[in-house]
Structure formats: C-alpha cells, structure tokens
N, CA, C, O and the ligand as a Tripos MOL2 file, in Angstrom:
@<TRIPOS>MOLECULE
protein
  265   263    67     0     0
PROTEIN
NO_CHARGES

@<TRIPOS>ATOM
      1 N           0.8670   -1.1990    0.0010 N.3       1 MET1
      2 CA          0.0070    0.0200    0.0120 C.3       1 MET1
      3 C           0.8750    1.2520    0.0020 C.2       1 MET1
      4 O           1.7870    1.3920    0.8160 O.2       1 MET1
      5 N           0.5920    2.1330   -0.9120 N.am      2 THR2
      6 CA          1.3140    3.3920   -0.8960 C.3       2 THR2
      7 C           0.2990    4.5340   -0.7950 C.2       2 THR2
      8 O          -0.8900    4.3300   -1.0400 O.2       2 THR2
      9 N           0.7580    5.7130   -0.4420 N.am      3 ASN3
     10 CA         -0.1530    6.8030   -0.3630 C.3       3 ASN3
     11 C          -0.3850    7.4420   -1.7250 C.2       3 ASN3
     12 O          -0.9990    8.5050   -1.8170 O.2       3 ASN3
     13 N           0.1090    6.7900   -2.8010 N.am      4 LEU4
     14 CA         -0.1460    7.2680   -4.1430 C.3       4 LEU4
     15 C          -1.2240    6.4420   -4.8110 C.2       4 LEU4
     16 O          -1.4740    6.5920   -6.0070 O.2       4 LEU4
     17 N          -1.8550    5.5830   -4.0580 N.am      5 SER5
     18 CA         -2.8170    4.6520   -4.6570 C.3       5 SER5
     19 C          -4.2070    5.2640   -4.8050 C.2       5 SER5
     20 O          -5.2230    4.5760   -4.7010 O.2       5 SER5
     21 N          -4.2260    6.5400   -5.0430 N.am      6 LYS6
     22 CA         -5.4930    7.1920   -5.2280 C.3       6 LYS6
     23 C          -5.9830    6.9730   -6.6740 C.2       6 LYS6
     24 O          -5.1870    7.0040   -7.6130 O.2       6 LYS6
     25 N          -7.2700    6.7550   -6.8380 N.am      7 THR7
     26 CA         -7.7980    6.5620   -8.1950 C.3       7 THR7
     27 C          -8.9320    7.5930   -8.4270 C.2       7 THR7
     28 O          -9.5930    8.0810   -7.5110 O.2       7 THR7
     29 N          -9.0910    7.8720   -9.7240 N.am      8 PHE8
     30 CA        -10.0800    8.8970  -10.1160 C.3       8 PHE8
     31 C         -10.7670    8.4160  -11.3700 C.2       8 PHE8
     32 O         -10.2000    7.6610  -12.1610 O.2       8 PHE8
     33 N         -12.0160    8.8700  -11.5440 N.am      9 LYS9
     34 CA        -12.7900    8.4480  -12.6910 C.3       9 LYS9
     35 C         -12.9050    9.5500  -13.7430 C.2       9 LYS9
     36 O         -12.8240   10.7380  -13.4290 O.2       9 LYS9
     37 N         -13.0920    9.1390  -14.9780 N.am     10 THR10
     38 CA        -13.3830   10.0950  -16.0640 C.3      10 THR10
     39 C         -14.5120   11.0040  -15.6230 C.2      10 THR10
     40 O         -15.5360   10.5430  -15.1200 O.2      10 THR10
     41 N         -14.3160   12.3000  -15.8140 N.am     11 GLY11
     42 CA        -15.3420   13.2930  -15.5050 C.3      11 GLY11
     43 C         -15.1030   13.9880  -14.1710 C.2      11 GLY11
     44 O         -15.7040   15.0290  -13.9030 O.2      11 GLY11
     45 N         -14.2500   13.4390  -13.3470 N.am     12 GLU12
     46 CA        -13.8910   14.0970  -12.0940 C.3      12 GLU12
     47 C         -12.8890   15.2300  -12.3710 C.2      12 GLU12
     48 O         -12.2110   15.2370  -13.3980 O.2      12 GLU12
     49 N         -12.8140   16.1580  -11.4570 N.am     13 MET13
     50 CA        -11.8520   17.2400  -11.6490 C.3      13 MET13
     51 C         -10.5310   16.8870  -11.0080 C.2      13 MET13
     52 O         -10.4880   16.3040   -9.9240 O.2      13 MET13
     53 N          -9.4710   17.2380  -11.6730 N.am     14 VAL14
     54 CA         -8.1230   16.9570  -11.1600 C.3      14 VAL14
     55 C          -7.8020   17.9500  -10.0510 C.2      14 VAL14
     56 O          -7.8010   19.1650  -10.2500 O.2      14 VAL14
     57 N          -7.5300   17.3920   -8.8790 N.am     15 SER15
     58 CA         -7.1360   18.2740   -7.7800 C.3      15 SER15
     59 C          -5.6420   18.1840   -7.4790 C.2      15 SER15
     60 O          -5.0780   19.0190   -6.7720 O.2      15 SER15
     61 N          -5.0160   17.1400   -8.0410 N.am     16 ILE16
     62 CA         -3.5650   16.9600   -7.8220 C.3      16 ILE16
     63 C          -2.9140   16.9200   -9.2010 C.2      16 ILE16
     64 O          -3.0840   15.9310   -9.9140 O.2      16 ILE16
     65 N          -2.1780   17.9520   -9.6050 N.am     17 PRO17
     66 CA         -1.5250   17.9390  -10.8950 C.3      17 PRO17
     67 C          -0.3820   16.8970  -10.9150 C.2      17 PRO17
     68 O           0.4090   16.8010   -9.9770 O.2      17 PRO17
     69 N          -0.3250   16.1340  -12.0020 N.am     18 GLY18
     70 CA          0.7180   15.1090  -12.0280 C.3      18 GLY18
     71 C           0.4890   14.1260  -13.1590 C.2      18 GLY18
     72 O          -0.2570   14.3970  -14.1000 O.2      18 GLY18
     73 N           1.1520   12.9660  -13.0520 N.am     19 ARG19
     74 CA          1.0210   11.9450  -14.0600 C.3      19 ARG19
     75 C           0.0570   10.8560  -13.5450 C.2      19 ARG19
     76 O           0.0860   10.4590  -12.3810 O.2      19 ARG19
     77 N          -0.7610   10.4160  -14.4390 N.am     20 TYR20
     78 CA         -1.7730    9.4160  -14.1210 C.3      20 TYR20
     79 C          -1.7030    8.2470  -15.1200 C.2      20 TYR20
     80 O          -1.3860    8.4480  -16.2930 O.2      20 TYR20
     81 N          -1.9910    7.0750  -14.6660 N.am     21 GLU21
     82 CA         -1.9810    5.8880  -15.5040 C.3      21 GLU21
     83 C          -3.3970    5.2920  -15.5190 C.2      21 GLU21
     84 O          -4.0890    5.2380  -14.5030 O.2      21 GLU21
     85 N          -3.7870    4.8530  -16.7060 N.am     22 CYS22
     86 CA         -5.0930    4.1830  -16.8560 C.3      22 CYS22
     87 C          -4.9820    2.7610  -16.3010 C.2      22 CYS22
     88 O          -4.1810    1.9410  -16.7500 O.2      22 CYS22
     89 N          -5.8430    2.5150  -15.2870 N.am     23 LEU23
     90 CA         -5.7490    1.2030  -14.6350 C.3      23 LEU23
     91 C          -6.2960    0.0670  -15.5290 C.2      23 LEU23
     92 O          -5.8190   -1.0670  -15.4850 O.2      23 LEU23
     93 N          -7.2800    0.4040  -16.3130 N.am     24 THR24
     94 CA         -7.8330   -0.6050  -17.2090 C.3      24 THR24
     95 C          -6.8090   -1.0840  -18.2060 C.2      24 THR24
     96 O          -6.6940   -2.2800  -18.4750 O.2      24 THR24
     97 N          -6.0620   -0.1410  -18.7520 N.am     25 CYS25
     98 CA         -4.9760   -0.4770  -19.6670 C.3      25 CYS25
     99 C          -3.8970   -1.2800  -18.9250 C.2      25 CYS25
    100 O          -3.3540   -2.2590  -19.4380 O.2      25 CYS25
    101 N          -3.6190   -0.8340  -17.7260 N.am     26 LYS26
    102 CA         -2.5550   -1.4560  -16.9360 C.3      26 LYS26
    103 C          -2.8580   -2.9190  -16.7350 C.2      26 LYS26
    104 O          -1.9940   -3.7790  -16.9040 O.2      26 LYS26
    105 N          -4.1190   -3.1970  -16.3680 N.am     27 TYR27
    106 CA         -4.5030   -4.5850  -16.1570 C.3      27 TYR27
    107 C          -4.5010   -5.3730  -17.4510 C.2      27 TYR27
    108 O          -4.3610   -6.5960  -17.4390 O.2      27 TYR27
    109 N          -4.6580   -4.6670  -18.5840 N.am     28 GLY28
    110 CA         -4.6260   -5.3570  -19.8780 C.3      28 GLY28
    111 C          -3.2390   -5.4380  -20.4230 C.2      28 GLY28
    112 O          -3.0440   -5.9640  -21.5180 O.2      28 GLY28
    113 N          -2.2470   -4.9320  -19.6920 N.am     29 GLY29
    114 CA         -0.8670   -5.0710  -20.1110 C.3      29 GLY29
    115 C          -0.3190   -3.8840  -20.9160 C.2      29 GLY29
    116 O           0.7800   -3.9540  -21.4660 O.2      29 GLY29
    117 N          -1.0790   -2.8180  -20.9800 N.am     30 THR30
    118 CA         -0.6730   -1.6290  -21.7300 C.3      30 THR30
    119 C          -0.4010   -0.4880  -20.7590 C.2      30 THR30
    120 O          -1.1270   -0.2910  -19.7850 O.2      30 THR30
    121 N           0.6680    0.2630  -21.0490 N.am     31 LYS31
    122 CA          0.9560    1.3720  -20.1790 C.3      31 LYS31
    123 C           0.4810    2.6710  -20.8340 C.2      31 LYS31
    124 O           1.0270    3.1160  -21.8440 O.2      31 LYS31
    125 N          -0.5270    3.2500  -20.2430 N.am     32 THR32
    126 CA         -1.1110    4.4760  -20.7940 C.3      32 THR32
    127 C          -1.0140    5.5700  -19.7390 C.2      32 THR32
    128 O          -1.6820    5.5210  -18.7060 O.2      32 THR32
    129 N          -0.1700    6.5550  -20.0180 N.am     33 GLU33
    130 CA          0.0070    7.6570  -19.0370 C.3      33 GLU33
    131 C          -0.4600    8.9750  -19.6540 C.2      33 GLU33
    132 O          -0.3340    9.2230  -20.8530 O.2      33 GLU33
    133 N          -0.9990    9.7930  -18.7720 N.am     34 VAL34
    134 CA         -1.3560   11.1290  -19.1770 C.3      34 VAL34
    135 C          -0.8250   12.0990  -18.1200 C.2      34 VAL34
    136 O          -0.6720   11.7630  -16.9460 O.2      34 VAL34
    137 N          -0.5480   13.3260  -18.5980 N.am     35 GLN35
    138 CA         -0.0850   14.3780  -17.7190 C.3      35 GLN35
    139 C          -1.2510   15.3640  -17.5810 C.2      35 GLN35
    140 O          -1.7410   15.9070  -18.5710 O.2      35 GLN35
    141 N          -1.6730   15.5770  -16.3690 N.am     36 LEU36
    142 CA         -2.8860   16.4440  -16.1710 C.3      36 LEU36
    143 C          -2.5810   17.5630  -15.2080 C.2      36 LEU36
    144 O          -1.8400   17.4220  -14.2350 O.2      36 LEU36
    145 N          -3.1950   18.6850  -15.5340 N.am     37 LYS37
    146 CA         -3.0310   19.8620  -14.6940 C.3      37 LYS37
    147 C          -4.2230   20.0140  -13.7410 C.2      37 LYS37
    148 O          -5.3120   19.5010  -14.0010 O.2      37 LYS37
    149 N          -3.9990   20.7070  -12.6670 N.am     38 GLN38
    150 CA         -5.0480   20.9250  -11.6950 C.3      38 GLN38
    151 C          -6.2060   21.7000  -12.3680 C.2      38 GLN38
    152 O          -5.9890   22.6670  -13.0980 O.2      38 GLN38
    153 N          -7.4270   21.2420  -12.0970 N.am     39 GLY39
    154 CA         -8.6150   21.9370  -12.5690 C.3      39 GLY39
    155 C          -9.1610   21.4090  -13.8550 C.2      39 GLY39
    156 O         -10.2630   21.7920  -14.2460 O.2      39 GLY39
    157 N          -8.4190   20.5120  -14.5640 N.am     40 VAL40
    158 CA         -8.9520   19.9240  -15.7680 C.3      40 VAL40
    159 C          -9.7900   18.6860  -15.4010 C.2      40 VAL40
    160 O          -9.7700   18.2320  -14.2570 O.2      40 VAL40
    161 N         -10.5100   18.1600  -16.3700 N.am     41 ILE41
    162 CA        -11.3490   17.0140  -16.1460 C.3      41 ILE41
    163 C         -10.6370   15.7550  -16.6030 C.2      41 ILE41
    164 O         -10.0290   15.7330  -17.6730 O.2      41 ILE41
    165 N         -10.7100   14.7250  -15.8080 N.am     42 PHE42
    166 CA        -10.1120   13.4630  -16.2520 C.3      42 PHE42
    167 C         -10.7130   13.0200  -17.5540 C.2      42 PHE42
    168 O         -11.9350   12.9700  -17.6940 O.2      42 PHE42
    169 N          -9.8430   12.6860  -18.5440 N.am     43 PRO43
    170 CA        -10.3420   12.3300  -19.8750 C.3      43 PRO43
    171 C         -10.8170   10.8580  -19.9600 C.2      43 PRO43
    172 O         -10.6040   10.0590  -19.0480 O.2      43 PRO43
    173 N         -11.4460   10.5510  -21.0610 N.am     44 MET44
    174 CA        -11.6930    9.1530  -21.4080 C.3      44 MET44
    175 C         -10.3160    8.5370  -21.7270 C.2      44 MET44
    176 O          -9.3520    9.2500  -22.0070 O.2      44 MET44
    177 N         -10.2540    7.2220  -21.6770 N.am     45 CYS45
    178 CA         -9.0360    6.5650  -22.1670 C.3      45 CYS45
    179 C          -9.1310    6.4370  -23.6580 C.2      45 CYS45
    180 O         -10.0520    5.8000  -24.1690 O.2      45 CYS45
    181 N          -8.1970    7.0300  -24.3710 N.am     46 GLN46
    182 CA         -8.1920    7.0050  -25.8270 C.3      46 GLN46
    183 C          -7.8150    5.6400  -26.3540 C.2      46 GLN46
    184 O          -8.2080    5.2660  -27.4590 O.2      46 GLN46
    185 N          -7.0670    4.9040  -25.5850 N.am     47 VAL47
    186 CA         -6.4930    3.6680  -26.0840 C.3      47 VAL47
    187 C          -7.5770    2.5620  -26.2300 C.2      47 VAL47
    188 O          -7.6710    1.9150  -27.2730 O.2      47 VAL47
    189 N          -8.3510    2.3700  -25.2180 N.am     48 ASN48
    190 CA         -9.3360    1.3180  -25.2200 C.3      48 ASN48
    191 C         -10.7650    1.8340  -25.4780 C.2      48 ASN48
    192 O         -11.7310    1.0740  -25.4210 O.2      48 ASN48
    193 N         -10.8740    3.1440  -25.7620 N.am     49 SER49
    194 CA        -12.1700    3.7620  -25.9620 C.3      49 SER49
    195 C         -13.1070    3.5090  -24.7690 C.2      49 SER49
    196 O         -14.3030    3.2580  -24.9190 O.2      49 SER49
    197 N         -12.5160    3.5860  -23.6180 N.am     50 ILE50
    198 CA        -13.2880    3.4180  -22.3710 C.3      50 ILE50
    199 C         -13.8340    4.7820  -21.9500 C.2      50 ILE50
    200 O         -13.0910    5.7280  -21.6880 O.2      50 ILE50
    201 N         -15.1690    4.8400  -21.8980 N.am     51 LYS51
    202 CA        -15.7600    6.1030  -21.5190 C.3      51 LYS51
    203 C         -15.5450    6.4100  -20.0490 C.2      51 LYS51
    204 O         -15.4570    7.5710  -19.6490 O.2      51 LYS51
    205 N         -15.4620    5.3620  -19.2570 N.am     52 ASP52
    206 CA        -15.4170    5.5460  -17.8140 C.3      52 ASP52
    207 C         -14.1140    4.9550  -17.2760 C.2      52 ASP52
    208 O         -14.1110    3.9790  -16.5260 O.2      52 ASP52
    209 N         -13.0340    5.5640  -17.6750 N.am     53 ALA53
    210 CA        -11.7380    5.0510  -17.2830 C.3      53 ALA53
    211 C         -11.4120    5.3810  -15.8250 C.2      53 ALA53
    212 O         -11.9090    6.3580  -15.2650 O.2      53 ALA53
    213 N         -10.5870    4.5620  -15.2440 N.am     54 THR54
    214 CA        -10.0520    4.8210  -13.9060 C.3      54 THR54
    215 C          -8.5690    5.1620  -14.0320 C.2      54 THR54
    216 O          -7.7610    4.4510  -14.6290 O.2      54 THR54
    217 N          -8.2790    6.3200  -13.4120 N.am     55 TRP55
    218 CA         -6.8920    6.8130  -13.4700 C.3      55 TRP55
    219 C          -6.2720    6.7590  -12.1070 C.2      55 TRP55
    220 O          -6.8820    7.1330  -11.1050 O.2      55 TRP55
    221 N          -5.0090    6.2720  -12.0860 N.am     56 GLN56
    222 CA         -4.3060    6.1890  -10.8070 C.3      56 GLN56
    223 C          -3.1340    7.2030  -10.8380 C.2      56 GLN56
    224 O          -2.3960    7.3270  -11.8160 O.2      56 GLN56
    225 N          -3.0220    7.8980   -9.7270 N.am     57 LEU57
    226 CA         -1.9540    8.8890   -9.5970 C.3      57 LEU57
    227 C          -0.5910    8.1800   -9.5320 C.2      57 LEU57
    228 O          -0.3680    7.3430   -8.6580 O.2      57 LEU57
    229 N           0.3150    8.5180  -10.4580 N.am     58 LEU58
    230 CA          1.6490    7.9790  -10.4480 C.3      58 LEU58
    231 C           2.6360    8.8810   -9.6920 C.2      58 LEU58
    232 O           3.5080    8.4130   -8.9590 O.2      58 LEU58
    233 N           2.4630   10.1730   -9.8970 N.am     59 GLY59
    234 CA          3.3740   11.0890   -9.2290 C.3      59 GLY59
    235 C           2.9260   12.5260   -9.4090 C.2      59 GLY59
    236 O           2.5100   12.9560  -10.4850 O.2      59 GLY59
    237 N           3.0320   13.2360   -8.3200 N.am     60 ARG60
    238 CA          2.6520   14.6590   -8.3690 C.3      60 ARG60
    239 C           3.6650   15.4620   -9.1740 C.2      60 ARG60
    240 O           4.8600   15.1660   -9.1680 O.2      60 ARG60
    241 N           3.1870   16.4450   -9.8410 N.am     61 ASP61
    242 CA          4.1010   17.4300  -10.4370 C.3      61 ASP61
    243 C           4.9270   18.1280   -9.3680 C.2      61 ASP61
    244 O           4.4020   18.6000   -8.3590 O.2      61 ASP61
    245 N           6.1830   18.1810   -9.6030 N.am     62 GLY62
    246 CA          7.0350   18.9470   -8.7000 C.3      62 GLY62
    247 C           7.5090   18.0830   -7.5200 C.2      62 GLY62
    248 O           8.5520   18.3730   -6.9350 O.2      62 GLY62
    249 N           6.7780   17.0500   -7.1700 N.am     63 ALA63
    250 CA          7.1430   16.2740   -5.9920 C.3      63 ALA63
    251 C           8.2980   15.3120   -6.3020 C.2      63 ALA63
    252 O           9.0150   14.8700   -5.4030 O.2      63 ALA63
    253 N           8.4620   14.9990   -7.5970 N.am     64 SER64
    254 CA          9.4840   14.0020   -7.9460 C.3      64 SER64
    255 C          10.8300   14.6710   -8.2250 C.2      64 SER64
    256 O          11.8440   13.9870   -8.3650 O.2      64 SER64
    257 N          10.8440   15.9810   -8.3050 N.am     65 ALA65
    258 CA         12.1160   16.6500   -8.5250 C.3      65 ALA65
    259 C          13.0480   16.5160   -7.3310 C.2      65 ALA65
    260 O          12.6460   16.6870   -6.1800 O.2      65 ALA65
    261 N          14.2970   16.2070   -7.6340 N.am     66 ARG66
    262 CA         15.1980   15.9870   -6.5120 C.3      66 ARG66
    263 C          16.3590   16.9440   -6.6150 C.2      66 ARG66
    264 O          17.2470   16.9300   -5.7630 O.2      66 ARG66
    265 ZN         -6.8690    2.8330  -20.7950 Zn       67 ZN67
@<TRIPOS>BOND
     1     1     2 1
     2     2     3 1
     3     3     4 2
     4     3     5 am
     5     5     6 1
     6     6     7 1
     7     7     8 2
     8     7     9 am
     9     9    10 1
    10    10    11 1
    11    11    12 2
    12    11    13 am
    13    13    14 1
    14    14    15 1
    15    15    16 2
    16    15    17 am
    17    17    18 1
    18    18    19 1
    19    19    20 2
    20    19    21 am
    21    21    22 1
    22    22    23 1
    23    23    24 2
    24    23    25 am
    25    25    26 1
    26    26    27 1
    27    27    28 2
    28    27    29 am
    29    29    30 1
    30    30    31 1
    31    31    32 2
    32    31    33 am
    33    33    34 1
    34    34    35 1
    35    35    36 2
    36    35    37 am
    37    37    38 1
    38    38    39 1
    39    39    40 2
    40    39    41 am
    41    41    42 1
    42    42    43 1
    43    43    44 2
    44    43    45 am
    45    45    46 1
    46    46    47 1
    47    47    48 2
    48    47    49 am
    49    49    50 1
    50    50    51 1
    51    51    52 2
    52    51    53 am
    53    53    54 1
    54    54    55 1
    55    55    56 2
    56    55    57 am
    57    57    58 1
    58    58    59 1
    59    59    60 2
    60    59    61 am
    61    61    62 1
    62    62    63 1
    63    63    64 2
    64    63    65 am
    65    65    66 1
    66    66    67 1
    67    67    68 2
    68    67    69 am
    69    69    70 1
    70    70    71 1
    71    71    72 2
    72    71    73 am
    73    73    74 1
    74    74    75 1
    75    75    76 2
    76    75    77 am
    77    77    78 1
    78    78    79 1
    79    79    80 2
    80    79    81 am
    81    81    82 1
    82    82    83 1
    83    83    84 2
    84    83    85 am
    85    85    86 1
    86    86    87 1
    87    87    88 2
    88    87    89 am
    89    89    90 1
    90    90    91 1
    91    91    92 2
    92    91    93 am
    93    93    94 1
    94    94    95 1
    95    95    96 2
    96    95    97 am
    97    97    98 1
    98    98    99 1
    99    99   100 2
   100    99   101 am
   101   101   102 1
   102   102   103 1
   103   103   104 2
   104   103   105 am
   105   105   106 1
   106   106   107 1
   107   107   108 2
   108   107   109 am
   109   109   110 1
   110   110   111 1
   111   111   112 2
   112   111   113 am
   113   113   114 1
   114   114   115 1
   115   115   116 2
   116   115   117 am
   117   117   118 1
   118   118   119 1
   119   119   120 2
   120   119   121 am
   121   121   122 1
   122   122   123 1
   123   123   124 2
   124   123   125 am
   125   125   126 1
   126   126   127 1
   127   127   128 2
   128   127   129 am
   129   129   130 1
   130   130   131 1
   131   131   132 2
   132   131   133 am
   133   133   134 1
   134   134   135 1
   135   135   136 2
   136   135   137 am
   137   137   138 1
   138   138   139 1
   139   139   140 2
   140   139   141 am
   141   141   142 1
   142   142   143 1
   143   143   144 2
   144   143   145 am
   145   145   146 1
   146   146   147 1
   147   147   148 2
   148   147   149 am
   149   149   150 1
   150   150   151 1
   151   151   152 2
   152   151   153 am
   153   153   154 1
   154   154   155 1
   155   155   156 2
   156   155   157 am
   157   157   158 1
   158   158   159 1
   159   159   160 2
   160   159   161 am
   161   161   162 1
   162   162   163 1
   163   163   164 2
   164   163   165 am
   165   165   166 1
   166   166   167 1
   167   167   168 2
   168   167   169 am
   169   169   170 1
   170   170   171 1
   171   171   172 2
   172   171   173 am
   173   173   174 1
   174   174   175 1
   175   175   176 2
   176   175   177 am
   177   177   178 1
   178   178   179 1
   179   179   180 2
   180   179   181 am
   181   181   182 1
   182   182   183 1
   183   183   184 2
   184   183   185 am
   185   185   186 1
   186   186   187 1
   187   187   188 2
   188   187   189 am
   189   189   190 1
   190   190   191 1
   191   191   192 2
   192   191   193 am
   193   193   194 1
   194   194   195 1
   195   195   196 2
   196   195   197 am
   197   197   198 1
   198   198   199 1
   199   199   200 2
   200   199   201 am
   201   201   202 1
   202   202   203 1
   203   203   204 2
   204   203   205 am
   205   205   206 1
   206   206   207 1
   207   207   208 2
   208   207   209 am
   209   209   210 1
   210   210   211 1
   211   211   212 2
   212   211   213 am
   213   213   214 1
   214   214   215 1
   215   215   216 2
   216   215   217 am
   217   217   218 1
   218   218   219 1
   219   219   220 2
   220   219   221 am
   221   221   222 1
   222   222   223 1
   223   223   224 2
   224   223   225 am
   225   225   226 1
   226   226   227 1
   227   227   228 2
   228   227   229 am
   229   229   230 1
   230   230   231 1
   231   231   232 2
   232   231   233 am
   233   233   234 1
   234   234   235 1
   235   235   236 2
   236   235   237 am
   237   237   238 1
   238   238   239 1
   239   239   240 2
   240   239   241 am
   241   241   242 1
   242   242   243 1
   243   243   244 2
   244   243   245 am
   245   245   246 1
   246   246   247 1
   247   247   248 2
   248   247   249 am
   249   249   250 1
   250   250   251 1
   251   251   252 2
   252   251   253 am
   253   253   254 1
   254   254   255 1
   255   255   256 2
   256   255   257 am
   257   257   258 1
   258   258   259 1
   259   259   260 2
   260   259   261 am
   261   261   262 1
   262   262   263 1
   263   263   264 2
@<TRIPOS>SUBSTRUCTURE
     1 MET1         2 RESIDUE 1 A MET
     2 THR2         6 RESIDUE 1 A THR
     3 ASN3        10 RESIDUE 1 A ASN
     4 LEU4        14 RESIDUE 1 A LEU
     5 SER5        18 RESIDUE 1 A SER
     6 LYS6        22 RESIDUE 1 A LYS
     7 THR7        26 RESIDUE 1 A THR
     8 PHE8        30 RESIDUE 1 A PHE
     9 LYS9        34 RESIDUE 1 A LYS
    10 THR10       38 RESIDUE 1 A THR
    11 GLY11       42 RESIDUE 1 A GLY
    12 GLU12       46 RESIDUE 1 A GLU
    13 MET13       50 RESIDUE 1 A MET
    14 VAL14       54 RESIDUE 1 A VAL
    15 SER15       58 RESIDUE 1 A SER
    16 ILE16       62 RESIDUE 1 A ILE
    17 PRO17       66 RESIDUE 1 A PRO
    18 GLY18       70 RESIDUE 1 A GLY
    19 ARG19       74 RESIDUE 1 A ARG
    20 TYR20       78 RESIDUE 1 A TYR
    21 GLU21       82 RESIDUE 1 A GLU
    22 CYS22       86 RESIDUE 1 A CYS
    23 LEU23       90 RESIDUE 1 A LEU
    24 THR24       94 RESIDUE 1 A THR
    25 CYS25       98 RESIDUE 1 A CYS
    26 LYS26      102 RESIDUE 1 A LYS
    27 TYR27      106 RESIDUE 1 A TYR
    28 GLY28      110 RESIDUE 1 A GLY
    29 GLY29      114 RESIDUE 1 A GLY
    30 THR30      118 RESIDUE 1 A THR
    31 LYS31      122 RESIDUE 1 A LYS
    32 THR32      126 RESIDUE 1 A THR
    33 GLU33      130 RESIDUE 1 A GLU
    34 VAL34      134 RESIDUE 1 A VAL
    35 GLN35      138 RESIDUE 1 A GLN
    36 LEU36      142 RESIDUE 1 A LEU
    37 LYS37      146 RESIDUE 1 A LYS
    38 GLN38      150 RESIDUE 1 A GLN
    39 GLY39      154 RESIDUE 1 A GLY
    40 VAL40      158 RESIDUE 1 A VAL
    41 ILE41      162 RESIDUE 1 A ILE
    42 PHE42      166 RESIDUE 1 A PHE
    43 PRO43      170 RESIDUE 1 A PRO
    44 MET44      174 RESIDUE 1 A MET
    45 CYS45      178 RESIDUE 1 A CYS
    46 GLN46      182 RESIDUE 1 A GLN
    47 VAL47      186 RESIDUE 1 A VAL
    48 ASN48      190 RESIDUE 1 A ASN
    49 SER49      194 RESIDUE 1 A SER
    50 ILE50      198 RESIDUE 1 A ILE
    51 LYS51      202 RESIDUE 1 A LYS
    52 ASP52      206 RESIDUE 1 A ASP
    53 ALA53      210 RESIDUE 1 A ALA
    54 THR54      214 RESIDUE 1 A THR
    55 TRP55      218 RESIDUE 1 A TRP
    56 GLN56      222 RESIDUE 1 A GLN
    57 LEU57      226 RESIDUE 1 A LEU
    58 LEU58      230 RESIDUE 1 A LEU
    59 GLY59      234 RESIDUE 1 A GLY
    60 ARG60      238 RESIDUE 1 A ARG
    61 ASP61      242 RESIDUE 1 A ASP
    62 GLY62      246 RESIDUE 1 A GLY
    63 ALA63      250 RESIDUE 1 A ALA
    64 SER64      254 RESIDUE 1 A SER
    65 ALA65      258 RESIDUE 1 A ALA
    66 ARG66      262 RESIDUE 1 A ARG
    67 ZN67       265 GROUP 0 **** ****
C-alpha cells in the first residue's frame, strides 16, 4: 500500500496535478499515461475507448524533482 494509490474516474476534476496511469490499460498489459493539470477534467481513455476510465496517480508534479 502506498499513499499514491488514489484513483479517479473520467469526469472528475483533477485536484492533484501530475502523471496518471489508466488502470484498465494497466490490467490489460498496456501502459497508458497522461499528464494532467489541476482543474482539468479526467479524460476518457483514448486507447481502449473506455468512456469511464479509472486513473491512478503515479506522481505529483514537482514532488518528484530531486
Ligand atoms: Zn486505458
């Protein structure tokens, strides 16, 4: 368990700017990442044409800089 295991659905508003991965693609063996800014709406997954995709936060913008 990590504290980055937050998931979000298509249509929700992004409150944490960063990189997100489509979990449906992930479970299907495909890596689909998007970079989203705060205040935008989570998109559909373009890869599998999933209208109701689930996105998992991979890393916050700025938090990964060392
Ligand atoms: Zn996907």
